[in-house]
C-alpha positions, -999 to 999 in steps of 0.1 A, spaced: 658 530 -202 622 534 -188 593 529 -210 566 556 -211 545 536 -189 572 530 -164 578 567 -161 540 572 -155 538 547 -128 568 561 -111 552 596 -112 517 585 -102 537 564 -71 556 596 -60 527 619 -62 505 597 -43 533 598 -15 533 635 -17 567 634 -33 559 658 -61 593 674 -58 610 641 -56 592 633 -90 605 667 -107 639 659 -96 641 622 -109 619 618 -137 622 651 -156 645 662 -182 666 694 -178 650 711 -209 614 701 -196 584 722 -208 554 731 -187 523 744 -199 493 754 -175 460 768 -185 465 800 -169 496 820 -158 499 834 -123 519 864 -111 542 840 -95 548 820 -129 540 822 -164 517 797 -181 545 784 -202 578 776 -185 609 758 -198 638 742 -180 638 720 -148 647 750 -126 614 768 -137 594 736 -129 612 730 -97 603 768 -85 567 763 -97 563 731 -77 581 743 -45 557 774 -46 525 751 -47 538 731 -16 548 760 4 516 781 -5 488 754 0 477 734 30 470 697 15 442 680 34 440 649 7 443 639 -26 440 612 -52 460 604 -82 449 581 -108 467 565 -138 488 565 -158 470 560 -192 496 557 -218 495 564 -257 528 559 -275 553 585 -261 526 601 -237 505 594 -207 477 610 -188 474 611 -151 443 626 -133 448 645 -100 421 653 -73 432 677 -45 415 689 -11 436 720 -2 435 754 15 455 782 -3 476 802 22 481 833 -3 464 853 -30 427 857 -37 417 823 -22 435 828 8 421 807 37 396 791 14 394 752 13 386 741 -21 385 708 -42 405 708 -76 409 682 -104 430 685 -133 444 661 -160 482 662 -167 494 650 -203 530 640 -201 556 634 -230 584 611 -225 616 610 -245 646 586 -236 630 579 -203 625 616 -190 596 636 -191 601 665 -216 568 681 -216 538 685 -190 506 700 -198 477 706 -175 439 707 -182 414 720 -159 387 745 -154 389 774 -127 350 783 -128 
């Protein structure tokens, strides 16, 4: 079974390669919980289950043009780890459609039995 740090390293590696959907498919538990700072019309701030997290990630990929990004970490602590994400994107839809923006967020992940069971994102939309 992979350690928390191993899971974190795999997540960072896949996200660095732009394989976020593959990360969800291979590293997440079926009953994973996802917590965002804000809900959106497309998805609530708190979701449960791999299908909901898969849909959220697919929506993100389909509705943003990615110009670049940087993923740092993981920084482990017991059964959790943190990853820092920095993205350069242009939104395709919504109030920010057509606008290029720089985004930063930290993700706190909880691991049990070698799978991510909870993800929490921290960012400021100011």
